[in-house]
N, C-alpha and C positions, 0 to 999 in steps of 0.2 A: 829230919834236918841233918843228922849225923851221916846218913847215907849220901845225901847230896853234897855235904862237905867233903866226904871222902872222894867223890868224883871230881870236884872242882879244885881242891887243893893241889893235886899233882900238876894241874895246868898252870895255876897262878904262881906256883913255886918255881916254874921254869919259863917265865916270860922272857922274851928277848930284852936285852939290856936297854935299848932305846925306849921300848914301851914301859919298862919298869921305872926308868929314870923320869919319864914324863909323868907317870902316875904319882911318883913320890913328890915331884915338884908341885903337882896340883893338890894332892891330899895331905901332904906332910908325912913324915916317917911314921908317926903314931897311928894315924888313920889308915895309912897304907897297910901297916901290919895288921890292924884290926879287921878291916874290910876285905882286903885282897888275900893276904896270907892266912889269917885265921878264919876267914869267911864267917864273921860274927855280925849278923844283921841287927843284933840287939843294941848296938852302940848308937843311940839316937843322934848324938852330937855329930858323929862321923857321917851318918846317913844324910843329915841335913847339909853338911858341908859338901858331900858328894853330889847331892841334888843341886845345890847352888852352883857348883863348878860345871855340872852338866848343862844347866840352864844358861850359864854365862857363855860357855863355848857355843851352844846352839844359837844364842842371840848374836854373837860375833859372826858366826857363819851366815845366818840369815841377813844380817845387816849389809853384807857384801853386795846383795842384790835388791834390798828392800825398796829402794827408790829408783831402781832401773826402769820398772814399768812406767813410773811417772815421767821420767826423762824421755823415754821412747814415745809416750803419748803426746808430749809437747812437740817433739821433733816431727813425728808423723803428721800431726794435725797442723803444724806450723802456726800454732795459736797458744796463747797463755791465758785464755779466758778462764776465770774462776780461780786463778792462782795468785796469791799475794806475794810479791817480791819482798815486802817488808817482813812478812812472816818467816820467809826463808833466811833473810839476812840476820834477823834477831836469833833465830834458832842456831844458825851456823856460828855466830859469835859466842853463844852460850856453850856450844859443844867444844869450841877451840879453847875457851878458858877452862872448861871442865877437864879436857884432855891434858892441858899443861899442869893443872892442879893435881890430878891423879898420878901423872908420871913423876912429878917432883916430890909427891908425898910417898911414893913407893908402894902404892896399893897394887893388889894383884891385877894383872892384865885382864883376867876373866871378868872383872867387875866394871871395866870401862872400855875395852878394846873396840867396841862398835862405834864409839864416838868419832874416831879418825875416819872410818869408812863412810859413815853417814855424812860427816862434814864434807868430805870430798864430793859425794853425790849431790849434796845441797848446793855446793859452789857451781857444779855443772848445770843444775836446774835453774839456779838464779841467773847465771850468765845467759842461758837460753831464753829465759823470760825477758830479760833486757834486750836481747837481740831481736826477738819477734815484736818488741814494742819500739824498735827503731833506735835503741840506745846502745849501740856498739861501743862507743867511747866510754859510757858509764860502766859497761860490763868489764872493760879492760882495767879501768880505774878501781873497780870493786875487787877484782882478783889481785891486783897489785897491793891494795890496802890490806887484804887478808894475809898475803905472804909476809908483809912487813910486821903485822901483828903477831903472827905465829913465831917469827924469829925473836921478837921482843919477849913474848911470854915464856919461852924456854931458856932465856938468858937471865940468870939470877942477878947479874950485874945491872941489868936494865929494869927488871921487875923482881923485887925482893920477896921473900916468903910472906911477910905480913900483908904486903900489897896484893899479892896473889890470893891470899885468903879472903880479903875484902872483895876482890874481883869475883871469886867463886861464889860468895854470898850474893853478889849482884847477878851472877850468871844464873842462879836459881830463879830469881825474879825475871830475868831476861827470857829464860826458857818458857816460863809461864806466859809472859807477855807476847812471846812469839806466836802463840796459838790464837791470840785475840784477833789480829788482822785477818787471819784465814777464816775464823768463825764469822767475822763481820762480813767478809767478802761473799761468803756462801749465802748468808742471810739476806744481804742486799740484792744479790743476783737472783735469788729464789731457785738456786740450783748449784750443783757442784762443778759444772763446767768440765775442765780437763783434769780435775783432781782424781788421783788414782785410788780406787777402793782398796786395792792390794796394799798400798803403802799405809793408808789410814788404819786398817784393821791390824796389820802387822805391828804398827807402832803401838796400838792399844795393848796388844798381847805382850810386846817387848817391854813396855813401861811397867806393866804389872809384874813381869818376871824380875825386872830390875829392882823393884821394891823388895822382893824376897831376897835376892842375892846381896843387896846392900845390908839388909838386916843381919844376914848370916856372916858376912865377911868384912864389912867396913863399918867401923865405929866412928862415924862422922855425920852429925846431924845435917850439915850443909848439903851433903850429897843426898841423904835420905829425903829431906823435905822437897828438894828439887824433883826427885823422881815421883813422889806422891802427888805433888801439884801437877806434874806433867801427865800422870795417869788420869787425873780428874778431867783435864782439858782434852786429852786424847779421847776420852769417853764422850765428851760433848761433840767433837768432830765426827766420831763414829755414829753418834745419834743423828747428826745432820745428814750423813751419808745415807743412812737408812731412810730418813724422812723424805729426802729429795731424790730417792733412787730413780723414780720414773719421771722426774721433772726434766724438761728439755733444757739443753745448755743455753746460756744467755745468747751466745752468738747465733745459734740456730733459730732461737725464737725471734731475734731481730731480723734475721734473713727472711723468715717466714712472713713477718709483718711487711717487709719491703716488697716481697713478691706479691702480697695481697694488694699493696698499693698500685703495683704495676698493672694488675688486672683491672683496677677500677679506672678504666679509661672512658672519657666522654664520647658518646656516640655522635659522630658528625654526619649529617645526611649527605648522601652522594649527590654530586652536581647533576642536575637534569639537563638534557640537551635543549637548546633553544628551539622554540616553535616557529621562529621567524623564517623567512625564505632564505635559502642559501644564495650567496652572490652568484650572478650569472657570469659565465665565461665567454658569452657570445660577443664577438667584435661588433662595435658600433660603426654604422656607415660612415 
């Protein structure tokens, strides 16, 4: 270990200022000194913090595209089969409340940064779902309502700290409730329709990682319980995705039934020519 430390320390001691400042802001001066400058891997607390920060940054990076496949799937198929608007609306509301709560509490960005990115993607998907169901006016009203809500949540003069804490407690329940309509939609349809497997499984992994990062960096049971419950229901969705993997989409099944009915046509016998004599064209005297 001493030999390895002798190789690494000259590099870590001469890091560029921007890299050094970013590492100090993430790890704190004490853990930066222990892990980066002293290269001491025996400091368990600092190692857990570094792992948590790394996971948090990874989650934020992945969240920038986690629901893009779902949005593209809806747009390319021009169908919202198997997707619950209610689920997306509830989840987005929970994320926006959580985002405002974390920002105003001053928690590290690495513990909640993905909520803003996912919420934005949710709004796009929800608007697309309404559009393909012929509710363009509803989509516009939904986006306007969210914009007004975001403004209010970040204004302490409109939503004070105690009220925001109550909203955060409700957001945890709302996040859990947001999964129920999607689970019900899949069960009722007997398939996952246009639901993206990439989004479902990434959400499962992300929620598991968020439980760890919250335990390490955020001493707030409201945040922790929300992530634990979210992980449990994401696991149910992932289980449904596996169970219905080869099931046909509801729309395709319906179309197949329609085609079958079209083929069931009643056979009508062809008209037979009359056996009577054809009229004569000879002129009469």
